[in-house]
N, C-alpha and C positions, 0 to 999 in steps of 0.2 A: 958429399951429401950436403944439402942445403942446411944451414944453421937451424932453421925452424924445425926441420924433420929430425935433426939430431937431437934437439931439445925434447921434441915430442917423444922420441924413442927412449931417451934418458928417463923421462917422467914415467912412461909406461913400464919400462923394464924394472926400474927401482921400486916403483909402487907395487908392481906385480910380485916381485920377490918378497917384499914386506908382507903383502896380503897373503902370499903362499903360507906363511907361518902363522897368520891369523887363522886361515883354514886348518892348518895343522893343529893349532891349539883347540880349534872347535872339535876335532875328531879325536884327538889324542886321549882325552879323558874317557870317551866312550870305549876306546880300545883297552884301557887299563881298568875299567870298572870291575870286570870279572876277577882280575888279580887283587884289587883292593878289597873286594868283598871277602876273598879268601884269606889274604895276609892280615887284615886288621879286624876281621870278624864283625863287619858292620852289615846292616841290612839294607835293602833297596831304598827305603825311605831316607835313611841317613846319607846314602850314596847320592841320591837325587838332590838332597839339600847341599851337599858338598859341591856337586856339579854347578849349582846355581851361584856359588860364591864368586867365581870368576866373572859370571855374567852380571852380578851386581856391580863389580868393579868396572866392567865395560859400560854400564849405565852411567856411573859417575864420570868416567873418562869422556864419553860421548857428549854429556851435557856441559862439561867444562871446556871442551875443546874450542867452541866458538869464541868465548871470552879470552882464552889464553892466546888463541891465534891472533886476535886483534893486537896483542901486545908484542909478540915476538915473531910472527909470520908463519906461513904454512910450511915452508921448507924446514925450519928449525923444529917445529912441532913434530913433523914426520920423523926426523932423526931422533928426537928425544923419545918419542913413543917406541921406536925400534929398540933402542937401548934399554928402556924401562922394562918392556915385557920380555926381552931376551933374558935379563938378569933374573926377573921374577920367576920365569919358567924353569930356568936351570936350578934355582934354589928348591923347587918342588921335589927334585930328585933326592934331596938329603932330608926331607921332612921326616921327623921321627914318629909322628902320630897323625891321625886324621885332622885334628884341630889346627895344627901348624900347617899342614898341607892346604887346608881350606883357606887359611889366612893368606898364604903365599899365592894361591890361585886368585884371590881377590886383588892382591897387589899387582899381579901380572895383568889382570883384567883391565885395570885403569889405563895401562899403556895401550892395550888392544882396542879399548873403547875410543881413544883419541885417534887411532891410526886410520880407521876406515873412512870417517867423514873428511879427514884431511886429504887422504889419497883421492877420494872421489872428486873433491873440489878442484884439485890440481889437474887431474886428468880431463875432466870435463872442460876446464878452462882452455887447455892447450890442444883439445881435439880438433881435427879439421871440421870445417862447416859441413853439416849434413851427415856426419859420421860420429856423432857424439855417443850414441848407444853402442855401436859396434866397437869404437875405441875403448869405451869403458868396459865393455864385456871382455875384450882382449886382456885388459889389465886385471879384471876381476876374476878371470878364469884361474889366476893363481890361487884363489880361495879354494876352489875344488881340487886343484893340483895338490895343495897342501893336505886336503882331506884324503886324497888318494895315497899320497906319500905316507901319511900316518897309518892308514889301513894296511897298505902293502908292507911297511916295515914292521908293524906289530906282529904279523904272522910268524916271521923268523926271530925277531929281536926279543920279544917278551919271553918265550920259552928258553932262549939261550942266555940272555943277558939280564933279564928282569925288567919289570915295568919302569924302573927308575931311569933307564937308558933312553926311553922314549922322551922324557922331559929334558934330558941333557941335549938331545938332538934339537929340541925346540928353541935352543939359544942361538942357533945359526944366524938369525938376522943381524946380530951385532957385527958380523963379518962384512956386511954391506955398508956400514956407516961411513968408512973412508970414501967409498965411491959416491955416496949420496952427498957428502960434503963437497966433493969435487965437481960433480956433473949435474946435480939436481938444481934447476933454476928456481928463483923465488917466484911467487905468483905476482904477475903484473897487476891483477885486480887489487891484491892486497897493498901493493906499493902506492897505487892511485888512491885507494880509500884512505890510506894513512898520510896523504899529502906529500909523498916523496916523489914528485914529478920528475926531477932530474934523473934519479936512479931508475925510475921506470923507463924513461926515454932511452937511457944508455943500454939497459938490458934489452929493450925492444929492438934497438938498432943491431945489437949483437945477434939476436935471434932472427932478424929479418922479418919482423911482424910489426903491426901498428900498436900504439899505446891504446888500451881500451878507453873509450870516452864514457865516463861515469860522472854524472853530476851528483855531488854529495853535499849535504848541509855542512856549513862550516863547523858547527859543534856536533860532533858525532860520538856517542859512547857505545859500549858493548850492548846496552839496552836498546839501541836504535834498531838493530836487526831483529830483535825479539818482537818489538812493536810492529814491524812490518809483517811478521808471520801471523799476527793477530789482526791486521788491518782488514777492513771490510772486503777488499778484493780477494783475500787469501784465507779468511777465517775458517770457513767451512771446509775448504780443500785441505787446510792444515790438519784439522781434526781427523778427517777421513784418511789422509795419508798416514797419520800416526797410527790409526787403527789398523790399516793395511800392513804397516811395518810391524806392528805388534803381532799380528797373525802370522806373517811370513817367518819372523824369527822364532816364534814359538814352535812352529812346525819344523824349522831347520834344526834347532837345538834339541828339540825333543826326539826327533828321529835319529839325529847323529849320536846322541847320548845312549839311546836305548835300543836301537835296531839290533846290535849284536846280541844283547841279553834277551830281547824278545824272541829272536830266532833260536837262541839256546833253549828257551822254554818250549819252542816248537820242535825240540829234539834234534836240532842240527848241531854237529860238533863245532868247537870254537873256530877252527879254520874256515869252515863254510859260513859261519855266522859273520865273521869279519869280511869274507869276500863279498857278501851282500852289501856291506857298508862301502866297500871299494867301488862296486858298481853304482851305488847310489850317488857317489861323488863324481864318478866318470860320466854318468848321464847328464849331470848338471853342465859339464863343460860343453858337450856336443849340443845340448839343447840351447844353452846360453848363446852360443855363436849364431845359431839360426834365429833365435829370438831377438838378439841384438840387431841383426840385419833387418829383420821384419819391422822392429820398432822404428828404425830410421826411415823405412818406407811408409809405414801405415800409422805411426804415432805410438807413443809409449802406452797410453791408457788401454787401448784394445788388446795389445799384446800381453800386458801384465795381467789383464783380466783372463785371457785364454790360458796363461801360465798357471794362474790360481786354479782354473778348472781342470787342468791336467793333474795338479796335485790332489784335488778332491777325488777324481776318478781312480787314479792309480793307487792311492793310499787305501781308499775304500775297497778296492779289489783285492789288495793284499790280505784283508780280513776274511776273504772267502776261502782261505787255505788252498790256493791253486797249486799247480805242479811246480817242481823246482825250477824248470826252465821259465815258467811264467813269473816266478818270484824274481828271477834275475831281470827280466824285461821290465816288470812293474817297478822294481827298485830303481832302475835307471830312469824311468819316466818320473817317479816320485822325486828323484834327485833334481831333475830339471824343474819340476813343479814347486819344489821347496827352495833350493839354493838359487836356481835360475831365476825364479820369481823375485827373490830378494835382490839379485844383481840388477835386474831390469827396473825394479821399483826404485832403487837408489838413484838411477839416472833420471827417472821420472821426477823424483823429489828434487834432485839437484837443479834440474832445468825449469822446474815449476816456479822458482823464485828468481828474482833479479840478482845481479852480482853483489849488491849491497847486503843481501841477506842469505846468500847461497850457502856459506859455511854453517851459519846458524840453522838454516832450514834442514840440511842433511844431518847435522849434528843432533838436533832435537828429535828429528824423525827416528834416527837410529837409537837415540837415547830412550825414547818411549818404547821403541821396538825391543830394546834390551829387557824391558819388563816382561815381555813375552818370552824372551830367551831365558830369563830366570825361571819363569813358570814351566817352561817345557820340560826340563829334567825333573823338576819337582813333581809335576802332575803325573809324568810317566812312571816315576818311582812309586807314587802313591797307588796308581792303578795296579802295578805289579805286586806291591806289598799287600794289597787288599785280597789277594788270592783269586781275583777275577781272571778269566781267560785272557791270554796275551792279545787276542783280536780286539779287545776293547781299547787298547792304545791306538790301534789303527783307526777305530771309529772316532776317538777323541781328536786326533790330528786332522782327519778328514773334515770333521765338523768345524774346526778352527779355520781351515782353508776356505770353507764356504763363506764364513764371515768376512775374510779377506777379499774374496771375489765380490761380494756385495758392496763393501766399502769402496773398492777400486771403481766399480761401475758408477758410483754416485759422486765421484770427485768432479766438481765443475771446472770449467775453463777459468783460469785465473783472470780476474779483471784488472787490467793495467791502468790504475788511476794515477794521477800526478803525485799523490801522497806515497805511493808504494813502488813506483818504478822510475828509474833514472836512465835506463838503457833498454831500448826495444830489442826483444829477442823472442824467438819462438819457444813456447814452453812445452808443447806436447810433441 
C-alpha cells in the first residue's frame, strides 16, 4: 500500500475508533437515565441538569483545543483526549451519588470536547482531493456506531449487570493509545504553521505527499486564528455557522438523551424504547454516507440544508403518534437529520476556513454548539417535568431544526481576502 494511503487509513481508523466512544458517551447517559431515576430517586429536571454537565465540559474542551493544539500538536492532543475521557468515564461507574457523578461527567466531557475538532482537522487535512466530505463521514460514522453500541448493549447489560457497567465499557478508547502513538502522523499543516519546515519535509517524504504551502506571518499567536474567524470575509459566516452548530447539537443531544424516556411515556416497554434509540443512530450512518457523497458532488451548504429539513419533517411527524412501524422509520430519518447533519456541518465548517484557522474554526463552532448540547437535555427534562404531553418535546426539537435550516441557508460564500487567506482552497 502507498505510504500516503496507509497514513490516511491510519488517521481514519484511529479517529473513528476514538469518535465511536464519543458517540457511545453521547448515548450512554440516555440509556441509563431510567435506572438513575429509580436508583437515586431524582426527577427528570435534575436528570436533565446532570446530563448537561458532560456537555459543559465538552464546551470547555472544544474552546481550549485550538490554543493547546498550537502548543503541542494535533496528534498529541488526540491521544491526550482519548486518555482523559476514558479515565473520566470509567470513574463514573463508582460515583456514590448524583453530585459526584455529575462532576465526573463534566471532567470526562473536557476530553470529549477536545477530541472532535482535533479528529476533524486531521481527517480533512489528509483526505483525498474531492472526497473531503465522504472521507470525513466515513470517520465520523464511528460516532453513530458508538450510539448503536450503547443502545444495543444497554438492553442486555443494564438488567443483568447494572448501569455502572455501561460506563466501564466507555473506557475502552485507552486501549487504542499505543496504536495512535505508533501509527498516527502529525499534522503537516501544524508543523508548517509552527515553523518546523525540516520535520514537515521529512514526514511529507515518508508519506509520499507534498508539504502544504502556507504563507504565515512571522509573529503568530493563538489569537491570530481567532482574529481570522472574525475578519470581514468570514464574520457573518462564522456567526451563522455557530448558530447552525448550536441547533444541530441541541437536537442531537436532546433526542439521544430523552428519546427512550419519551417513548416510555408513550407506553412502550424499556426494550422497545431503547430500540428506537438504536434505529435513530443507525439511520444516521446510512444517511451520512449518502449525504457525504452528495456534499462532495453538490457542495456542503445545500446538502446540510436538506439534512436539516429531514430533521424538521421527521421529528415533527413523530409528534403525530404514528404506528410503531412508522416510528421506526421516522426515528431512522431523524437520526440522519440530527447526527448526520452535525457530521456534514463539521466538514462544511472545517473547509470554510483556511488552514491557518481550521482548528480554531471547527473548535469554536463545536464549542458554541456545545451550548446547544447543554440545553438539549435540560430543555427536554423541563418539558417532561412540566407534565406536558411527550409530543411537545418533538415540537421543541423540530422548531430548533428549523432555525438551523435558516441559518445554514444564509451562510455566505467566504471572501478570500489577503488578510484572511494564505492558501487557496475550495470552501464549499
